[in-house]
N, C-alpha and C positions, 0 to 999 in steps of 0.2 A: 459273586463276591459282594459282601455285604458293603455298604458305602459308610464314610466317616461319622455322619450323623446316625446311622442305626447303631454303629459302634457306641459311640457314646451315648444315646438313649439306653443301650442295652447294660451300660457300664452303671449309669446312673440309677436305672432300678434296681440293679444287684446291690449296690453299695446301699441302697434304702433299707434294706433288709438288716445291715450293721448299722447305721448310721442316720439320722434322722436331720443331719444338719451339714451335710455336704454340700458346698456352695459354687465348686468350679471341676469339671472333668475335663482331660486333655489325653488323646491318644498319645501312647509312648512309642508302639510298637505293633507292627501286624505282621507276624510272621507264622511260626507255629501256632500261637496263642495270640490274642488280641488281648493288648496289655495297655491298662491306661491312668494314670496319675489324677488323683483327687485331694482338693483342699477341704476342711471342714472349716465350719464357724468360728471353732478356738484356735486354729491355725495347726491342727494336724493334719500330716501329708500320710496317704493310702495311696497302695497299689492294687486294682482290680485286675484278675486275671482272667478271661471267658478262654475256659479251654476249648481244642480245636476238636470239634465232634468226631467220635469215631476211632479215636485213638487209644484213649485211655478209658477204664470204665469208672464208675463211681466207687467201686471199691476200691480198685487201684491208685484213684486220688484221694480218697480217706489214707490209706499206704502211705502216701507219698506225706501227707503232714505229719500223720504218727511219727515218722522216722525223721524229718526236717525238725519239727519238735523236738526230738529227742536230741539231734544234733545240735541246736539251739541250746539245749539246757548242758550240755557238754562242752560249751564254750567255743564252738567255731561259729565264725559269722558268717548269719544266712538271714534272710529277712523271714521274720518271724510269723508264721502262720495265724489268723485273727477268727477268732471263735465267733458265731451267732449266740444271742441271748439264750438260745436254748442248747446250747453246748454244740452244735454240728459247725461244717467248716464251708458247704456249699449250697449253691440254690442253684435253679437252674431257669433260663431266662431267655428270650428269644433275641436273635440277633439277624435282625431280617428276616428269610425265607429259613434260616437254623435255628435249632434248639442247641443251646450251651448250659455246661457247669460254668458256674462262676465261684470264684475265692478271692480272697482279700489277705494280703499281706502288709507287715510294715515297710514304710518307706526306707529304702537305702541311698545315701548322701554320696555324691560321687559320679563319675563315668565308667562307661566300660573300659578295663584295661586295654581294648584293642584301639580304643581310639588316641591312646595314649603313646602307640608308636611312633608317631609322627617326629616327634621331638626327645624320643628315647635316647638313654646313651648306653655303652656296654653296663655300666655299673644298675642304671636302671634294671637290664635285661635280667642280670645275676641278681637283684636282689627281690624282683619281683617272680622268678622262677622258683628262689628256693622256697620262698611263701609260698608258692604253688604246689612244692613237692611237699614242704607240709602241711598243707591242708589236704592234701592227698592222703595223706599218711595217719592225718586225723581221722578223716573217713573211714579208712581201713580200721585202725584199731579199733575207732567207736564200732564198727560193725560186727566186729570178731568179739565184743563182749556184749552187747544187746541181743536183746530175746524181743523179737518181734510179738506181738499179738498174733492169736491162733488165726485169724483173718486175714491177716495181710497178705498180701498181693501186688506184683512187678514182675514184670517181663523180663526174661533171661537173656543178655547177651551171650549166649554162649556159642558152641560150633554152628549148631542151624539159625541160631538168631542172628547171627554174622554173617555165614557163608553159606547156610543150607539151602534148600530149593525154594524155600520162601522165607527169606530175610526178613527182618523186620525194616528195614529201609528199601527195599526193591532188589528186583532181580538184574543186578548191573550189567551183568554180563550178555543181556537181552537191550541194551537201549537202543533205541531205533538211531540212533546218531552215529554208533558205530560201524566201520566197515566188517568186512569177514575175518581180518586178520586179527583185528582187535577182540573179537567176538574169543576167537578162538584162543588167544594169548588171555584173555580175562578167565577164562572159563576153565584153563586149565590154571592159572593161579588158585583160584578158588578150587579148584580140588583138592590142590595142594596143603591151601591153607585149612582147608575143612578136614584134613585128614590129622594135620599137625594139633589144630586146637582138640579135636576129639581125643587125643592123646594127653591134653595140658589138663582137662575137664576130669580127671579123676583126682587131683590135686588140689584137694579143700584150699591148702595155702596159698594157692595164685588166683582163688575164686572166692568171692562174697558180695556184698552190697557194694555197688560204687555208685558215683555219682554218674558216669557214662556218657558227658558231655561237657568235659572240665576245660573247655577252650575259652581263651581270652575275651572273648566277647558273652560270656555266661560270669564274667567277675569283674565285679566293680573296684573300682581304685580311687579311695579319699584319704589325703594326706597320709599315701603310705601306705594305707590297712588296704586288706583286702576283703571282699564280702563274695563268698559264693551264692549266684542266684541259679533259679531254673533248675529243677530237677524234675521236669518234665519227663527225661527218658531213664532218668534213674530205676535201677534195678539190679539183677543179680548178673556179675560180669568179672572177667579177668582183671586184677590189679594192673596187669601191664598194659592193658588197655585204656586204664583211667589215664596213664601217664603218658602213652602215646599221643592221645587226643590233646592234653594238654599242650603238649611240646608241638604239635605239628602243625598250627599255623604258619612256624616261622621255619619250616622247612623249605631249602633252597636260599634262604636269607644269609647273610654274613652273620647274625645272631644266632643261628641254630644250635651250633656247637657251644657257645656260652650260655645258652638257654636249659639245653639240654643236662650240661654239667651241673648247673647251680641247681635243678631241679631234683635230680639224683642226688645231690648233698642235701638237699633239704627233706629228702625222702627217707635217705637209708639213715640219716641222725635219729631218727622218730622211728624207724620199722627193723624189727629183726625180721632176718631173713629176706632184705630188700633187695640184694644183686641179683635174685632169680627173674622179681618184675622188672629191674632194670635191663636184665639184659633180653627181654621179650619186645622192649619199646620198637626196635626196628619191624620185626615183623606186625606187631599191632599197627604201623604207621602206614605201612602197605595195606592191612586190611580197611584202615579208617579210609586211607584213598579210594579203595575199590568201593566200597560204602557210598563214598560221596557220590557216584556217578547216579547211582539209583534214587539219592535224596533228592539230586536235581533234578532228574526225571519226572520226580511228581509235584513239582513245582514250575507250571509254565509260565514263569515270570519274564516280562520280556527282556531283563537285564540280563537274563541266565544265559541266553547264548554264548556271549565273549567266556562268560564263568564255567560253561560246563567243557567249552575247547581247552582251555587250560586245566583243568580237572583232569579231564580223558588224558592229555599230555603228558601231565607228572602221574597219573596212577598208572600210564604203560612204560612208561621207564622204571617206576619202582614194583613193577608185576615182572618185568621181565628180567632186571638184577636180580631180584628174590628166586624166581624159577633157576639163573644161573647158578646162583649160591649155592642154593639148595640139591643142583645137579639133578632135578625133577626135567621130565619129558615139559618140551615147550614147543613153538609153534614151528 
C-alpha cells in the first residue's frame, strides 16, 4: 500500500497537467480511489482522483466522464469533470509501485451526508431522502433520454454482475469467514435471486444507466442541498437497485421507514411507472447485503472484522427471511 507522501506526490504530479499554480495538496480519502484536495494560487479548490488500478479501463473512465458531464448539463448537482488543455480528462502517474489513471473534478462544498446523521431529526431524514429519491429519478429520466457515444462502455449490474458465478464484488457465498450453514444459506439465496433478476432483465423499463452506489457516503450536504459524488461503479443496472442502495445504510434503524417513504415520495413524483421500481427495494436490499460480504472480503483493513461480522449477521437474517417469504428451498 502506498504511503501518504507517495499519494500526495502523485496527486501533485497529476495536477501539474491541469494547473501550474497548485500550492497545496491534502489527502481526503483512501478507499476505492485515492482522493486528494488541492488549492491553487488564485484560490481555486480542486479534487484529484487517483483511480484504483485494474477495476476500470480507460474507456470506462472516459465513459464515466462523458455521462457525468451530461448529467451536470441536465441540472443534476455533481462534481464537474475538468478537461486537460488538449481536451482529454486523464493522465497516468506512478503511485509508489503502482500506475494509476488520474482525473480532476470541481470542488464540492459541505460534508458527506453520512456524517450528518448523528444530529439528524426525522424532518432532516425525510427531507434528505426525498431529495435522494428525486436525484435517483433525475438520473433515471436522463439515462432514458440520453444517447451515449458509440464507444461508451460501463459494467452491467445485471443478474450475473450481482448474483452470478463471478459477480463484480466477489463470491460472497464462499467467504472464508462463513460457516457451512451460512454458506448453504447464502448460496440458496443467491440461486433464488439470480433466477428472479434474470426474469427482470427482460424489462427495459426496470433497467438502465444508474449510479449504482447512491448511498449517503457518496452524497455531499451543503446548506440543505445535495450533490451526488463518485460515479466509480456507475453502469447499467436495475432502477430498484439504485433505490435500495440509497436507503440500505439506515436498514435496522428507527429512521428506516421514514427514509424509505420519503425517498419513494420523491421518486414517484418524478418518474412514470415508479411503483414497479419501489416494489423491488426489499429484494435489492437483500442483494446489496449479500454483495457487501464480498466487498469486505476484498479489503484486508484491520478495522474490517467487526464490520464484517455485523454485515454477515444482517445478511443472514435478511437472506433467511427472503427465502421464507419466497417459499423457496432453504437450509
